[in-house]
mmCIF file of the N, C-alpha and C atoms, coordinates in Angstrom:
data_MODEL
# 
_entry.id   MODEL 
# 
loop_
_atom_site.group_PDB 
_atom_site.id 
_atom_site.type_symbol 
_atom_site.label_atom_id 
_atom_site.label_alt_id 
_atom_site.label_comp_id 
_atom_site.label_asym_id 
_atom_site.label_entity_id 
_atom_site.label_seq_id 
_atom_site.pdbx_PDB_ins_code 
_atom_site.Cartn_x 
_atom_site.Cartn_y 
_atom_site.Cartn_z 
_atom_site.occupancy 
_atom_site.B_iso_or_equiv 
_atom_site.pdbx_formal_charge 
_atom_site.auth_seq_id 
_atom_site.auth_comp_id 
_atom_site.auth_asym_id 
_atom_site.auth_atom_id 
_atom_site.pdbx_PDB_model_num 
ATOM 1   N N  . MET A 1 1  ? 1.209  -0.686 14.473  1.00 0.00 ? 1  MET A N  1 
ATOM 2   C CA . MET A 1 1  ? 1.569  -0.147 13.166  1.00 0.00 ? 1  MET A CA 1 
ATOM 3   C C  . MET A 1 1  ? 2.116  1.269  13.346  1.00 0.00 ? 1  MET A C  1 
ATOM 4   N N  . PRO A 1 2  ? 3.164  1.597  12.648  1.00 0.00 ? 2  PRO A N  1 
ATOM 5   C CA . PRO A 1 2  ? 3.720  2.932  12.757  1.00 0.00 ? 2  PRO A CA 1 
ATOM 6   C C  . PRO A 1 2  ? 2.715  3.997  12.344  1.00 0.00 ? 2  PRO A C  1 
ATOM 7   N N  . SER A 1 3  ? 2.868  5.134  12.938  1.00 0.00 ? 3  SER A N  1 
ATOM 8   C CA . SER A 1 3  ? 1.969  6.239  12.627  1.00 0.00 ? 3  SER A CA 1 
ATOM 9   C C  . SER A 1 3  ? 2.625  7.171  11.611  1.00 0.00 ? 3  SER A C  1 
ATOM 10  N N  . ALA A 1 4  ? 2.000  7.314  10.471  1.00 0.00 ? 4  ALA A N  1 
ATOM 11  C CA . ALA A 1 4  ? 2.477  8.225  9.438   1.00 0.00 ? 4  ALA A CA 1 
ATOM 12  C C  . ALA A 1 4  ? 1.268  8.778  8.712   1.00 0.00 ? 4  ALA A C  1 
ATOM 13  N N  . THR A 1 5  ? 1.376  10.012 8.277   1.00 0.00 ? 5  THR A N  1 
ATOM 14  C CA . THR A 1 5  ? 0.268  10.632 7.576   1.00 0.00 ? 5  THR A CA 1 
ATOM 15  C C  . THR A 1 5  ? 0.566  10.665 6.085   1.00 0.00 ? 5  THR A C  1 
ATOM 16  N N  . PHE A 1 6  ? -0.346 10.107 5.328   1.00 0.00 ? 6  PHE A N  1 
ATOM 17  C CA . PHE A 1 6  ? -0.258 10.163 3.873   1.00 0.00 ? 6  PHE A CA 1 
ATOM 18  C C  . PHE A 1 6  ? -1.685 10.254 3.369   1.00 0.00 ? 6  PHE A C  1 
ATOM 19  N N  . GLU A 1 7  ? -2.037 11.364 2.797   1.00 0.00 ? 7  GLU A N  1 
ATOM 20  C CA . GLU A 1 7  ? -3.408 11.621 2.365   1.00 0.00 ? 7  GLU A CA 1 
ATOM 21  C C  . GLU A 1 7  ? -3.675 10.892 1.048   1.00 0.00 ? 7  GLU A C  1 
ATOM 22  N N  . THR A 1 8  ? -4.199 9.673  1.169   1.00 0.00 ? 8  THR A N  1 
ATOM 23  C CA . THR A 1 8  ? -4.389 8.830  -0.008  1.00 0.00 ? 8  THR A CA 1 
ATOM 24  C C  . THR A 1 8  ? -5.453 9.387  -0.958  1.00 0.00 ? 8  THR A C  1 
ATOM 25  N N  . HIS A 1 9  ? -6.523 9.926  -0.400  1.00 0.00 ? 9  HIS A N  1 
ATOM 26  C CA . HIS A 1 9  ? -7.580 10.461 -1.262  1.00 0.00 ? 9  HIS A CA 1 
ATOM 27  C C  . HIS A 1 9  ? -7.047 11.612 -2.107  1.00 0.00 ? 9  HIS A C  1 
ATOM 28  N N  . ALA A 1 10 ? -6.288 12.495 -1.492  1.00 0.00 ? 10 ALA A N  1 
ATOM 29  C CA . ALA A 1 10 ? -5.720 13.634 -2.224  1.00 0.00 ? 10 ALA A CA 1 
ATOM 30  C C  . ALA A 1 10 ? -4.739 13.152 -3.292  1.00 0.00 ? 10 ALA A C  1 
ATOM 31  N N  . ALA A 1 11 ? -3.973 12.117 -2.980  1.00 0.00 ? 11 ALA A N  1 
ATOM 32  C CA . ALA A 1 11 ? -3.017 11.596 -3.957  1.00 0.00 ? 11 ALA A CA 1 
ATOM 33  C C  . ALA A 1 11 ? -3.733 10.999 -5.161  1.00 0.00 ? 11 ALA A C  1 
ATOM 34  N N  . VAL A 1 12 ? -4.764 10.192 -4.907  1.00 0.00 ? 12 VAL A N  1 
ATOM 35  C CA . VAL A 1 12 ? -5.534 9.596  -6.008  1.00 0.00 ? 12 VAL A CA 1 
ATOM 36  C C  . VAL A 1 12 ? -6.181 10.701 -6.834  1.00 0.00 ? 12 VAL A C  1 
ATOM 37  N N  . LYS A 1 13 ? -6.733 11.682 -6.169  1.00 0.00 ? 13 LYS A N  1 
ATOM 38  C CA . LYS A 1 13 ? -7.396 12.792 -6.867  1.00 0.00 ? 13 LYS A CA 1 
ATOM 39  C C  . LYS A 1 13 ? -6.398 13.541 -7.764  1.00 0.00 ? 13 LYS A C  1 
ATOM 40  N N  . ALA A 1 14 ? -5.204 13.814 -7.251  1.00 0.00 ? 14 ALA A N  1 
ATOM 41  C CA . ALA A 1 14 ? -4.185 14.522 -8.030  1.00 0.00 ? 14 ALA A CA 1 
ATOM 42  C C  . ALA A 1 14 ? -3.724 13.687 -9.228  1.00 0.00 ? 14 ALA A C  1 
ATOM 43  N N  . LEU A 1 15 ? -3.546 12.392 -9.019  1.00 0.00 ? 15 LEU A N  1 
ATOM 44  C CA . LEU A 1 15 ? -3.107 11.531 -10.112 1.00 0.00 ? 15 LEU A CA 1 
ATOM 45  C C  . LEU A 1 15 ? -4.167 11.407 -11.200 1.00 0.00 ? 15 LEU A C  1 
ATOM 46  N N  . THR A 1 16 ? -5.427 11.258 -10.799 1.00 0.00 ? 16 THR A N  1 
ATOM 47  C CA . THR A 1 16 ? -6.485 11.157 -11.812 1.00 0.00 ? 16 THR A CA 1 
ATOM 48  C C  . THR A 1 16 ? -6.669 12.482 -12.541 1.00 0.00 ? 16 THR A C  1 
ATOM 49  N N  . LYS A 1 17 ? -6.491 13.578 -11.831 1.00 0.00 ? 17 LYS A N  1 
ATOM 50  C CA . LYS A 1 17 ? -6.586 14.901 -12.474 1.00 0.00 ? 17 LYS A CA 1 
ATOM 51  C C  . LYS A 1 17 ? -5.480 15.072 -13.512 1.00 0.00 ? 17 LYS A C  1 
ATOM 52  N N  . ALA A 1 18 ? -4.325 14.423 -13.263 1.00 0.00 ? 18 ALA A N  1 
ATOM 53  C CA . ALA A 1 18 ? -3.198 14.496 -14.194 1.00 0.00 ? 18 ALA A CA 1 
ATOM 54  C C  . ALA A 1 18 ? -3.352 13.544 -15.378 1.00 0.00 ? 18 ALA A C  1 
ATOM 55  N N  . GLY A 1 19 ? -4.447 12.767 -15.378 1.00 0.00 ? 19 GLY A N  1 
ATOM 56  C CA . GLY A 1 19 ? -4.722 11.913 -16.520 1.00 0.00 ? 19 GLY A CA 1 
ATOM 57  C C  . GLY A 1 19 ? -4.465 10.430 -16.306 1.00 0.00 ? 19 GLY A C  1 
ATOM 58  N N  . ILE A 1 20 ? -4.108 10.049 -15.107 1.00 0.00 ? 20 ILE A N  1 
ATOM 59  C CA . ILE A 1 20 ? -3.884 8.633  -14.807 1.00 0.00 ? 20 ILE A CA 1 
ATOM 60  C C  . ILE A 1 20 ? -5.221 8.011  -14.445 1.00 0.00 ? 20 ILE A C  1 
ATOM 61  N N  . GLY A 1 21 ? -5.466 6.793  -14.908 1.00 0.00 ? 21 GLY A N  1 
ATOM 62  C CA . GLY A 1 21 ? -6.715 6.104  -14.623 1.00 0.00 ? 21 GLY A CA 1 
ATOM 63  C C  . GLY A 1 21 ? -6.904 5.867  -13.125 1.00 0.00 ? 21 GLY A C  1 
ATOM 64  N N  . GLN A 1 22 ? -8.167 5.703  -12.713 1.00 0.00 ? 22 GLN A N  1 
ATOM 65  C CA . GLN A 1 22 ? -8.512 5.528  -11.305 1.00 0.00 ? 22 GLN A CA 1 
ATOM 66  C C  . GLN A 1 22 ? -7.803 4.311  -10.691 1.00 0.00 ? 22 GLN A C  1 
ATOM 67  N N  . ALA A 1 23 ? -7.849 3.178  -11.355 1.00 0.00 ? 23 ALA A N  1 
ATOM 68  C CA . ALA A 1 23 ? -7.222 1.961  -10.817 1.00 0.00 ? 23 ALA A CA 1 
ATOM 69  C C  . ALA A 1 23 ? -5.713 2.134  -10.693 1.00 0.00 ? 23 ALA A C  1 
ATOM 70  N N  . GLU A 1 24 ? -5.101 2.727  -11.693 1.00 0.00 ? 24 GLU A N  1 
ATOM 71  C CA . GLU A 1 24 ? -3.664 2.955  -11.655 1.00 0.00 ? 24 GLU A CA 1 
ATOM 72  C C  . GLU A 1 24 ? -3.302 3.941  -10.550 1.00 0.00 ? 24 GLU A C  1 
ATOM 73  N N  . ALA A 1 25 ? -4.085 4.994  -10.414 1.00 0.00 ? 25 ALA A N  1 
ATOM 74  C CA . ALA A 1 25 ? -3.844 5.999  -9.372  1.00 0.00 ? 25 ALA A CA 1 
ATOM 75  C C  . ALA A 1 25 ? -3.943 5.374  -7.985  1.00 0.00 ? 25 ALA A C  1 
ATOM 76  N N  . GLU A 1 26 ? -4.913 4.505  -7.792  1.00 0.00 ? 26 GLU A N  1 
ATOM 77  C CA . GLU A 1 26 ? -5.061 3.829  -6.504  1.00 0.00 ? 26 GLU A CA 1 
ATOM 78  C C  . GLU A 1 26 ? -3.881 2.898  -6.236  1.00 0.00 ? 26 GLU A C  1 
ATOM 79  N N  . ALA A 1 27 ? -3.429 2.184  -7.254  1.00 0.00 ? 27 ALA A N  1 
ATOM 80  C CA . ALA A 1 27 ? -2.291 1.274  -7.088  1.00 0.00 ? 27 ALA A CA 1 
ATOM 81  C C  . ALA A 1 27 ? -1.011 2.047  -6.760  1.00 0.00 ? 27 ALA A C  1 
ATOM 82  N N  . ILE A 1 28 ? -0.790 3.140  -7.453  1.00 0.00 ? 28 ILE A N  1 
ATOM 83  C CA . ILE A 1 28 ? 0.385  3.975  -7.188  1.00 0.00 ? 28 ILE A CA 1 
ATOM 84  C C  . ILE A 1 28 ? 0.318  4.522  -5.768  1.00 0.00 ? 28 ILE A C  1 
ATOM 85  N N  . THR A 1 29 ? -0.837 5.002  -5.384  1.00 0.00 ? 29 THR A N  1 
ATOM 86  C CA . THR A 1 29 ? -1.021 5.572  -4.046  1.00 0.00 ? 29 THR A CA 1 
ATOM 87  C C  . THR A 1 29 ? -0.793 4.525  -2.965  1.00 0.00 ? 29 THR A C  1 
ATOM 88  N N  . ASP A 1 30 ? -1.323 3.328  -3.157  1.00 0.00 ? 30 ASP A N  1 
ATOM 89  C CA . ASP A 1 30 ? -1.113 2.255  -2.185  1.00 0.00 ? 30 ASP A CA 1 
ATOM 90  C C  . ASP A 1 30 ? 0.369  1.913  -2.047  1.00 0.00 ? 30 ASP A C  1 
ATOM 91  N N  . THR A 1 31 ? 1.064  1.865  -3.168  1.00 0.00 ? 31 THR A N  1 
ATOM 92  C CA . THR A 1 31 ? 2.489  1.542  -3.159  1.00 0.00 ? 31 THR A CA 1 
ATOM 93  C C  . THR A 1 31 ? 3.292  2.610  -2.421  1.00 0.00 ? 31 THR A C  1 
ATOM 94  N N  . VAL A 1 32 ? 2.992  3.865  -2.706  1.00 0.00 ? 32 VAL A N  1 
ATOM 95  C CA . VAL A 1 32 ? 3.693  4.962  -2.039  1.00 0.00 ? 32 VAL A CA 1 
ATOM 96  C C  . VAL A 1 32 ? 3.386  4.960  -0.543  1.00 0.00 ? 32 VAL A C  1 
ATOM 97  N N  . ARG A 1 33 ? 2.119  4.765  -0.187  1.00 0.00 ? 33 ARG A N  1 
ATOM 98  C CA . ARG A 1 33 ? 1.733  4.730  1.229   1.00 0.00 ? 33 ARG A CA 1 
ATOM 99  C C  . ARG A 1 33 ? 2.493  3.636  1.967   1.00 0.00 ? 33 ARG A C  1 
ATOM 100 N N  . ASP A 1 34 ? 2.555  2.450  1.383   1.00 0.00 ? 34 ASP A N  1 
ATOM 101 C CA . ASP A 1 34 ? 3.262  1.337  2.012   1.00 0.00 ? 34 ASP A CA 1 
ATOM 102 C C  . ASP A 1 34 ? 4.747  1.655  2.193   1.00 0.00 ? 34 ASP A C  1 
ATOM 103 N N  . ALA A 1 35 ? 5.352  2.297  1.205   1.00 0.00 ? 35 ALA A N  1 
ATOM 104 C CA . ALA A 1 35 ? 6.768  2.657  1.292   1.00 0.00 ? 35 ALA A CA 1 
ATOM 105 C C  . ALA A 1 35 ? 7.004  3.701  2.377   1.00 0.00 ? 35 ALA A C  1 
ATOM 106 N N  . VAL A 1 36 ? 6.101  4.654  2.488   1.00 0.00 ? 36 VAL A N  1 
ATOM 107 C CA . VAL A 1 36 ? 6.226  5.702  3.509   1.00 0.00 ? 36 VAL A CA 1 
ATOM 108 C C  . VAL A 1 36 ? 6.105  5.087  4.894   1.00 0.00 ? 36 VAL A C  1 
ATOM 109 N N  . ILE A 1 37 ? 5.113  4.242  5.096   1.00 0.00 ? 37 ILE A N  1 
ATOM 110 C CA . ILE A 1 37 ? 4.880  3.643  6.407   1.00 0.00 ? 37 ILE A CA 1 
ATOM 111 C C  . ILE A 1 37 ? 6.014  2.690  6.778   1.00 0.00 ? 37 ILE A C  1 
ATOM 112 N N  . GLU A 1 38 ? 6.551  1.969  5.819   1.00 0.00 ? 38 GLU A N  1 
ATOM 113 C CA . GLU A 1 38 ? 7.629  1.019  6.085   1.00 0.00 ? 38 GLU A CA 1 
ATOM 114 C C  . GLU A 1 38 ? 8.876  1.725  6.604   1.00 0.00 ? 38 GLU A C  1 
ATOM 115 N N  . GLY A 1 39 ? 9.109  2.934  6.139   1.00 0.00 ? 39 GLY A N  1 
ATOM 116 C CA . GLY A 1 39 ? 10.305 3.672  6.525   1.00 0.00 ? 39 GLY A CA 1 
ATOM 117 C C  . GLY A 1 39 ? 10.172 4.475  7.802   1.00 0.00 ? 39 GLY A C  1 
ATOM 118 N N  . VAL A 1 40 ? 9.042  4.419  8.454   1.00 0.00 ? 40 VAL A N  1 
ATOM 119 C CA . VAL A 1 40 ? 8.806  5.203  9.662   1.00 0.00 ? 40 VAL A CA 1 
ATOM 120 C C  . VAL A 1 40 ? 9.430  4.507  10.867  1.00 0.00 ? 40 VAL A C  1 
ATOM 121 N N  . THR A 1 41 ? 10.173 5.265  11.642  1.00 0.00 ? 41 THR A N  1 
ATOM 122 C CA . THR A 1 41 ? 10.713 4.758  12.900  1.00 0.00 ? 41 THR A CA 1 
ATOM 123 C C  . THR A 1 41 ? 9.774  5.198  14.014  1.00 0.00 ? 41 THR A C  1 
ATOM 124 N N  . THR A 1 42 ? 9.349  4.248  14.817  1.00 0.00 ? 42 THR A N  1 
ATOM 125 C CA . THR A 1 42 ? 8.409  4.549  15.891  1.00 0.00 ? 42 THR A CA 1 
ATOM 126 C C  . THR A 1 42 ? 9.148  4.870  17.186  1.00 0.00 ? 42 THR A C  1 
ATOM 127 N N  . LYS A 1 43 ? 8.422  5.409  18.150  1.00 0.00 ? 43 LYS A N  1 
ATOM 128 C CA . LYS A 1 43 ? 8.992  5.655  19.471  1.00 0.00 ? 43 LYS A CA 1 
ATOM 129 C C  . LYS A 1 43 ? 9.455  4.352  20.094  1.00 0.00 ? 43 LYS A C  1 
ATOM 130 N N  . ALA A 1 44 ? 8.708  3.290  19.877  1.00 0.00 ? 44 ALA A N  1 
ATOM 131 C CA . ALA A 1 44 ? 9.093  1.981  20.418  1.00 0.00 ? 44 ALA A CA 1 
ATOM 132 C C  . ALA A 1 44 ? 10.418 1.521  19.813  1.00 0.00 ? 44 ALA A C  1 
ATOM 133 N N  . ASP A 1 45 ? 10.609 1.750  18.516  1.00 0.00 ? 45 ASP A N  1 
ATOM 134 C CA . ASP A 1 45 ? 11.879 1.406  17.872  1.00 0.00 ? 45 ASP A CA 1 
ATOM 135 C C  . ASP A 1 45 ? 13.030 2.168  18.521  1.00 0.00 ? 45 ASP A C  1 
ATOM 136 N N  . LEU A 1 46 ? 12.821 3.467  18.733  1.00 0.00 ? 46 LEU A N  1 
ATOM 137 C CA . LEU A 1 46 ? 13.862 4.299  19.339  1.00 0.00 ? 46 LEU A CA 1 
ATOM 138 C C  . LEU A 1 46 ? 14.150 3.877  20.773  1.00 0.00 ? 46 LEU A C  1 
ATOM 139 N N  . ARG A 1 47 ? 13.102 3.587  21.527  1.00 0.00 ? 47 ARG A N  1 
ATOM 140 C CA . ARG A 1 47 ? 13.293 3.148  22.915  1.00 0.00 ? 47 ARG A CA 1 
ATOM 141 C C  . ARG A 1 47 ? 14.102 1.849  22.975  1.00 0.00 ? 47 ARG A C  1 
ATOM 142 N N  . ALA A 1 48 ? 13.817 0.927  22.086  1.00 0.00 ? 48 ALA A N  1 
ATOM 143 C CA . ALA A 1 48 ? 14.542 -0.343 22.057  1.00 0.00 ? 48 ALA A CA 1 
ATOM 144 C C  . ALA A 1 48 ? 16.020 -0.112 21.746  1.00 0.00 ? 48 ALA A C  1 
ATOM 145 N N  . GLU A 1 49 ? 16.310 0.756  20.801  1.00 0.00 ? 49 GLU A N  1 
ATOM 146 C CA . GLU A 1 49 ? 17.697 1.057  20.450  1.00 0.00 ? 49 GLU A CA 1 
ATOM 147 C C  . GLU A 1 49 ? 18.414 1.760  21.596  1.00 0.00 ? 49 GLU A C  1 
ATOM 148 N N  . ILE A 1 50 ? 17.747 2.713  22.221  1.00 0.00 ? 50 ILE A N  1 
ATOM 149 C CA . ILE A 1 50 ? 18.346 3.423  23.353  1.00 0.00 ? 50 ILE A CA 1 
ATOM 150 C C  . ILE A 1 50 ? 18.619 2.458  24.492  1.00 0.00 ? 50 ILE A C  1 
ATOM 151 N N  . SER A 1 51 ? 17.684 1.581  24.769  1.00 0.00 ? 51 SER A N  1 
ATOM 152 C CA . SER A 1 51 ? 17.860 0.594  25.832  1.00 0.00 ? 51 SER A CA 1 
ATOM 153 C C  . SER A 1 51 ? 19.060 -0.304 25.553  1.00 0.00 ? 51 SER A C  1 
ATOM 154 N N  . ALA A 1 52 ? 19.203 -0.737 24.327  1.00 0.00 ? 52 ALA A N  1 
ATOM 155 C CA . ALA A 1 52 ? 20.340 -1.584 23.949  1.00 0.00 ? 52 ALA A CA 1 
ATOM 156 C C  . ALA A 1 52 ? 21.651 -0.816 24.117  1.00 0.00 ? 52 ALA A C  1 
ATOM 157 N N  . LEU A 1 53 ? 21.663 0.439  23.711  1.00 0.00 ? 53 LEU A N  1 
ATOM 158 C CA . LEU A 1 53 ? 22.873 1.246  23.853  1.00 0.00 ? 53 LEU A CA 1 
ATOM 159 C C  . LEU A 1 53 ? 23.207 1.500  25.318  1.00 0.00 ? 53 LEU A C  1 
ATOM 160 N N  . GLU A 1 54 ? 22.187 1.735  26.132  1.00 0.00 ? 54 GLU A N  1 
ATOM 161 C CA . GLU A 1 54 ? 22.415 1.934  27.561  1.00 0.00 ? 54 GLU A CA 1 
ATOM 162 C C  . GLU A 1 54 ? 23.033 0.685  28.172  1.00 0.00 ? 54 GLU A C  1 
ATOM 163 N N  . GLY A 1 55 ? 22.518 -0.486 27.773  1.00 0.00 ? 55 GLY A N  1 
ATOM 164 C CA . GLY A 1 55 ? 23.075 -1.747 28.267  1.00 0.00 ? 55 GLY A CA 1 
ATOM 165 C C  . GLY A 1 55 ? 24.528 -1.909 27.859  1.00 0.00 ? 55 GLY A C  1 
ATOM 166 N N  . ASP A 1 56 ? 24.842 -1.561 26.621  1.00 0.00 ? 56 ASP A N  1 
ATOM 167 C CA . ASP A 1 56 ? 26.227 -1.643 26.145  1.00 0.00 ? 56 ASP A CA 1 
ATOM 168 C C  . ASP A 1 56 ? 27.122 -0.693 26.939  1.00 0.00 ? 56 ASP A C  1 
ATOM 169 N N  . TYR A 1 57 ? 26.620 0.494  27.221  1.00 0.00 ? 57 TYR A N  1 
ATOM 170 C CA . TYR A 1 57 ? 27.385 1.504  27.954  1.00 0.00 ? 57 TYR A CA 1 
ATOM 171 C C  . TYR A 1 57 ? 27.648 1.035  29.385  1.00 0.00 ? 57 TYR A C  1 
ATOM 172 N N  . ILE A 1 58 ? 26.642 0.498  30.030  1.00 0.00 ? 58 ILE A N  1 
ATOM 173 C CA . ILE A 1 58 ? 26.795 0.004  31.403  1.00 0.00 ? 58 ILE A CA 1 
ATOM 174 C C  . ILE A 1 58 ? 27.800 -1.143 31.432  1.00 0.00 ? 58 ILE A C  1 
ATOM 175 N N  . GLU A 1 59 ? 27.724 -2.020 30.463  1.00 0.00 ? 59 GLU A N  1 
ATOM 176 C CA . GLU A 1 59 ? 28.667 -3.130 30.376  1.00 0.00 ? 59 GLU A CA 1 
ATOM 177 C C  . GLU A 1 59 ? 30.087 -2.616 30.170  1.00 0.00 ? 59 GLU A C  1 
ATOM 178 N N  . TRP A 1 60 ? 30.223 -1.612 29.320  1.00 0.00 ? 60 TRP A N  1 
ATOM 179 C CA . TRP A 1 60 ? 31.531 -1.011 29.045  1.00 0.00 ? 60 TRP A CA 1 
ATOM 180 C C  . TRP A 1 60 ? 32.097 -0.378 30.315  1.00 0.00 ? 60 TRP A C  1 
ATOM 181 N N  . LEU A 1 61 ? 31.241 0.333  31.058  1.00 0.00 ? 61 LEU A N  1 
ATOM 182 C CA . LEU A 1 61 ? 31.681 0.942  32.309  1.00 0.00 ? 61 LEU A CA 1 
ATOM 183 C C  . LEU A 1 61 ? 32.116 -0.117 33.318  1.00 0.00 ? 61 LEU A C  1 
ATOM 184 N N  . ALA A 1 62 ? 31.382 -1.194 33.410  1.00 0.00 ? 62 ALA A N  1 
ATOM 185 C CA . ALA A 1 62 ? 31.689 -2.269 34.347  1.00 0.00 ? 62 ALA A CA 1 
ATOM 186 C C  . ALA A 1 62 ? 33.036 -2.914 33.991  1.00 0.00 ? 62 ALA A C  1 
ATOM 187 N N  . ASP A 1 63 ? 33.314 -3.032 32.711  1.00 0.00 ? 63 ASP A N  1 
ATOM 188 C CA . ASP A 1 63 ? 34.577 -3.630 32.277  1.00 0.00 ? 63 ASP A CA 1 
ATOM 189 C C  . ASP A 1 63 ? 35.767 -2.729 32.615  1.00 0.00 ? 63 ASP A C  1 
ATOM 190 N N  . ASP A 1 64 ? 35.544 -1.426 32.661  1.00 0.00 ? 64 ASP A N  1 
ATOM 191 C CA . ASP A 1 64 ? 36.616 -0.466 32.952  1.00 0.00 ? 64 ASP A CA 1 
ATOM 192 C C  . ASP A 1 64 ? 36.957 -0.400 34.441  1.00 0.00 ? 64 ASP A C  1 
ATOM 193 N N  . CYS A 1 65 ? 36.031 -0.803 35.295  1.00 0.00 ? 65 CYS A N  1 
ATOM 194 C CA . CYS A 1 65 ? 36.251 -0.673 36.746  1.00 0.00 ? 65 CYS A CA 1 
ATOM 195 C C  . CYS A 1 65 ? 37.063 -1.771 37.318  1.00 0.00 ? 65 CYS A C  1 
# 
């Protein structure tokens, strides 16, 4: 699972302090947390992309020779 920091307790606390009910605040917080984590690119993702690009580059060089 990607690593991202999202302080859910603080978010729920802020939402309830603003007048939103506890259940609603938790649902909003869960939704935001999921969206934040979904958009995180991991080191493994970057390594895979770099590896693919390196392969394309090597192939391109081989075609030029």
